[in-house]
C-alpha positions as CSV (number, residue, x, y, z in Angstrom):
1,M,0.5,0.1,-0.1
2,K,0.9,3.3,-1.2
3,P,2.2,5.7,2.1
4,R,-0.3,8.8,1.1
5,N,-3.1,6.1,1.1
6,L,-2.5,4.4,4.0
7,Y,-2.3,7.8,5.8
8,R,-5.6,8.8,4.4
9,I,-6.7,5.7,5.8
10,I,-5.1,6.5,9.2
11,I,-6.2,10.3,9.0
12,G,-10.4,9.5,8.4
13,A,-10.8,6.4,11.0
14,L,-9.2,9.1,13.5
15,M,-11.4,12.0,12.4
16,L,-13.9,10.0,12.6
17,I,-13.5,8.3,15.6
18,S,-12.6,12.4,17.2
19,G,-16.2,13.0,15.1
20,I,-18.4,10.3,16.8
21,V,-17.2,11.2,20.9
22,S,-17.3,14.9,19.8
23,I,-20.9,13.9,18.7
24,L,-21.4,11.9,22.1
25,L,-19.6,13.6,24.8
26,T,-21.4,17.2,23.5
27,A,-25.0,15.5,22.9
28,G,-24.9,16.3,19.0
29,E,-24.9,20.7,19.5
30,A,-21.6,20.4,18.6
31,I,-21.0,21.1,14.3
32,I,-17.2,19.8,14.7
33,G,-19.0,17.0,15.2
34,S,-20.5,16.8,12.6
35,I,-17.4,18.5,10.7
36,L,-15.4,15.4,12.0
37,L,-17.7,13.1,11.3
38,C,-18.1,14.1,6.9
39,A,-14.1,14.6,6.9
40,G,-13.3,11.5,7.8
41,L,-15.5,9.7,6.0
42,A,-14.4,11.3,3.0
43,F,-10.5,10.9,3.8
44,L,-11.7,6.8,4.2
45,I,-13.3,6.2,1.3
46,T,-11.6,8.3,-0.7
47,G,-8.2,6.5,0.8
48,I,-9.7,3.0,0.5
49,S,-11.0,3.8,-3.1
50,R,-7.8,4.8,-4.0
51,H,-5.8,1.5,-2.4
52,R,-8.7,-0.5,-4.7
53,K,-8.3,1.3,-7.8
54,Y,-4.7,1.5,-8.2
55,G,-3.0,-0.3,-5.7
56,D,1.0,0.0,-6.2
57,D,0.7,1.1,-9.7
58,P,1.0,5.4,-10.4
59,E,-2.8,7.2,-10.3
60,S,-0.8,9.5,-13.1
61,D,1.4,9.6,-16.5
62,E,1.8,12.7,-18.9
63,R,-1.0,11.4,-20.8
64,S,-3.7,11.9,-17.7
65,K,-1.2,15.6,-16.4
66,K,-1.9,16.7,-20.3
67,I,-5.8,15.7,-20.1
68,G,-6.3,16.9,-16.6
69,A,-5.0,20.5,-18.1
70,Y,-6.9,20.4,-21.5
71,G,-10.0,19.5,-18.7
72,I,-9.7,22.7,-16.0
73,T,-9.1,25.0,-19.5
74,Y,-12.1,23.9,-21.0
75,A,-14.1,24.3,-17.8
76,W,-12.3,28.0,-17.1
77,L,-13.1,28.8,-20.0
78,T,-17.0,27.6,-19.8
79,G,-17.6,28.6,-16.1
80,L,-15.9,32.2,-18.3
81,F,-18.6,32.2,-20.7
82,F,-21.2,31.2,-18.7
83,M,-20.4,34.4,-16.1
84,F,-19.9,36.6,-19.2
85,G,-23.9,35.6,-20.4
86,L,-24.9,36.1,-16.7
87,F,-23.6,40.0,-16.8
88,W,-25.4,40.1,-20.2
89,L,-29.0,38.9,-18.4
90,D,-28.0,41.2,-15.6
91,Y,-27.6,44.6,-17.1
92,L,-30.0,43.8,-19.8
93,N,-32.7,43.3,-16.8
94,I,-33.7,39.3,-18.4
95,F,-32.2,37.2,-15.7
96,R,-31.6,38.8,-12.1
97,L,-29.6,36.8,-9.5
98,S,-28.7,37.7,-6.4
99,T,-24.5,38.2,-5.6
100,Q,-24.7,35.1,-4.1
101,N,-26.6,32.9,-6.4
102,A,-24.6,33.8,-8.9
103,L,-21.7,33.5,-7.4
104,A,-23.1,29.9,-6.3
105,L,-24.3,28.6,-10.1
106,S,-20.9,30.0,-11.3
107,V,-19.1,27.7,-9.4
108,V,-21.4,25.0,-9.4
109,V,-20.5,25.8,-13.8
110,L,-17.7,25.5,-12.8
111,A,-16.3,22.6,-11.4
112,L,-19.4,20.4,-13.3
113,S,-17.8,21.3,-16.8
114,A,-14.0,20.5,-15.0
115,V,-15.9,16.5,-14.7
116,I,-17.6,16.2,-17.1
117,Y,-14.4,17.6,-19.6
118,Q,-12.1,15.7,-17.8
119,T,-14.4,12.6,-17.9
120,Y,-15.2,12.7,-21.6
121,L,-11.4,13.4,-22.2
122,F,-10.4,10.6,-20.2
123,R,-13.0,8.5,-21.8
124,K,-12.0,9.6,-25.0
125,G,-8.2,8.1,-24.7
126,D,-6.1,11.3,-25.7
127,V,-6.6,15.2,-26.5
128,D,-5.9,15.8,-30.4
């Protein structure tokens, strides 16, 4: 097992235990227990799934790094065009959003488009 995955599993287990103890000791009133529980679960699942998927093989190579860079670049352009569209919709009084909603939508578009572009490029096999 790679040390990185082992550390993720150990940290996840410690955070899970700390979160459970915190929730039990504060009778569920402190939010820190819930945060520790969620973060610990994320670390644990990530460590186990990466170990099962990759084992001792390398997780990335030149092709996957290139695909990742292109996917992020395409996502950035998509986000830029999305924000440009939001600006014009607001400027022309067609569609009004609060600042908080516009920022939240922009973050969602950026994150989802990055995942979608990278998934598409990985399935395609390479970047032209």
